[in-house]
N, C-alpha and C positions, 0 to 999 in steps of 0.2 A: 666560429667557436667550434672545437671539438670538448664535446659537457662529456667531465672523467668519470667515471661507474662510482667513486664512493667521494666523500664530498669529506673533510674533515673542519669541525666545529667546537674547539677547547679539548675537551676528553670523547664526543659521541664522534663516530663515526656518518654519516648520514649517503644512503642511494639515491644515484643524481632522479627515481622514478621517483623518488617523494620529491624534488624535485618542480618536476616537469607534467604528472601529470593531474586527474580530476577527478571529485568525487564528490558526490554531498547524496547521502542518506535519503533515498524515496519510499518512506514507510506506506506511502499507497499501492507499493508495490512488493513491498519484503513482510508488512505485517510483524514484525521484528524479530527473524528467523535467525537470527543473530542467537538467540535468547533461547534457542529450542531443537536447534541439530549441531551439532560436531560430535567428533571423538572424546573429547575430554570435559572439562570446564572454561571460564574462562582463566589464563596464567592469571595469577596473584603475585603481588612486590612482598623477601617477607614479613614486613612490616603489617599487610593488611589482614592474615588471617584476627590479629589484635583488631584491629578501629572496627570491623566487621564486625567479633562477641561485644564488642564496647557499644555499640551502636543501635544493636543488636532489641532495642528495648523500643527505639523509633522509629525503624522498621515494620516489625514485625508482622505488623497488622494488615500493611500490603500488602502480603506474603500469599499466597496456595497453603491450604490446609495439610495437600501434598508438599511442600516443600515447609514447612517448620516443625513436620514430622522427621524430614530428615534430619536434617542438624538439627532436630533433641534424639536423633539416633547413633548421625556421623563427624557432628562437630560443622564447624564452620570453613572444612576447607577439606580437600584429599589429597592425594599423591600421583600426579596418572602416572604412563605405563614409563615416561623418558622421568617418571621420576622430579617433576616438577608440583609446585603446591596451584592447585586451580581453585576454581566455584564447584561445591558440591554440584555431581547430576545425581536428581529422583532413579530409583534403584529400576533398575530391567528402559533407560529411557535414557534421550537425551538432551529430557529441557534440565536448564536452569535450578537448582534449591531458589533462584531470588527471582524469575517466574511469576509477573503479574501478569491475568489473560483480561481486557475488556476490551467485550464485543470480538471479533474473527480476528483480533488484534492481540497483540505478546508485549508486555512495557516491561522495562530493569523493577521488580518492586524496591527497590533500594535509591533510585533515585525517582520514586514518583515520588518517596516519602522525601526528599531535603527539595524536591518543585509545591511537594508543599509547609515547605517551612519547617519539618521536625527534622530532620537530621544533615548534620553538617556531613560529612559526608557523601559526595556525589552516588560516586556504583565505582568498580575496580578503575584502577589508570587502563589497564591492556584493554578496559569497552572502550574508555572515553576516548582509545589515544586509534581507533583502528579504524583504518586499514592499514595505520604503522604496529611491529610488529617491533619489538626492546627485548636484548638479547646484553647482559653484561659476557663480556671477552675475557681471555682467562687471565690477559696483558690489565683487564681491569679495564678497557674503554668500552663503553658502550653502543652495537650496533640499531640500529635504526633504519629498518627495511620496510618498503611495501606489501601489502598481500594479496594476495586474490583471491577472493573465492566467490564460487558460481553465486550463492546468494544472493552478493552485491553487483551484480554485473548492470544492473539497473542504479545502483549508488553511480558505479565509472561514467554511465552515457548518462546521465544526470546532468553528473557536474562539466563535464564534452558542455554537454548542449546550452548551460545557464552559464560555462568559467568562471566553474567556482573551484578552486586549485585545491588540492590535500592543504596542502602548508594554512593559505584561509579557511579553508571548515575546519581545524581542526584547529586554531587560533590559540581559546581558551584548555585545551587540557597539555597544547604542548608550552606554555608558558608557566599552568602549577607543578604539571610534569618537569621541566628543564629551566627554564626561566625566562627570564623581560629580554634578556643580554642576547642567552640563546636566540631566542624567539628572532629577535632582529636581527640578527646575523643570519638566519639561513631566509628571515621571508628574502632579506634585499639579495642574499647566491640566487633565489627561489626565482628573483623577477626578471634577474640581468638573461640567465640560465632563456627563463624565456618569452623573453626579448629579443637575445637571438636569433633562438629556432624560428621566431615570428619572423629573422630581418632576413 
């Protein structure tokens, strides 16, 4: 079976790479580099700046002094060169203001607060969905594409080695973002395509 380049499920267009590739974060190798490397902050949905501000008292204690200073000076989001809402970066740095350092690695301060039971918001959905990047097209459809980042090469290798597909790895954030029905259909299509590719 020839795999189509795009699969449509409801009003969501899914790149076939999402259905056929493997991914599993390898924190022992990357040490959370995605929090401190990049041209701009993490993409935010239109409703997330308000969510970040509302929950700030719940997660600010997990942030660095520099991160709290950045938020105090610039607010809970920035607009990048492409005109998109993103998380703020520290001045003269690629480091997200919401980063928390622990030993030799770094984590999302918001997620740390969530895991401690202090914050109901996990972290921006774009971070949770990585390596999937979502964009809303002019016709109103949502496009999901696979993003490849050199610092996450180890995650693609680990996923392939352990047999963890992108769809399996991102089960919870995909359900949270697009619902159980969408995920069930996506998972079914992924299984069919992957089974066919092995036969």
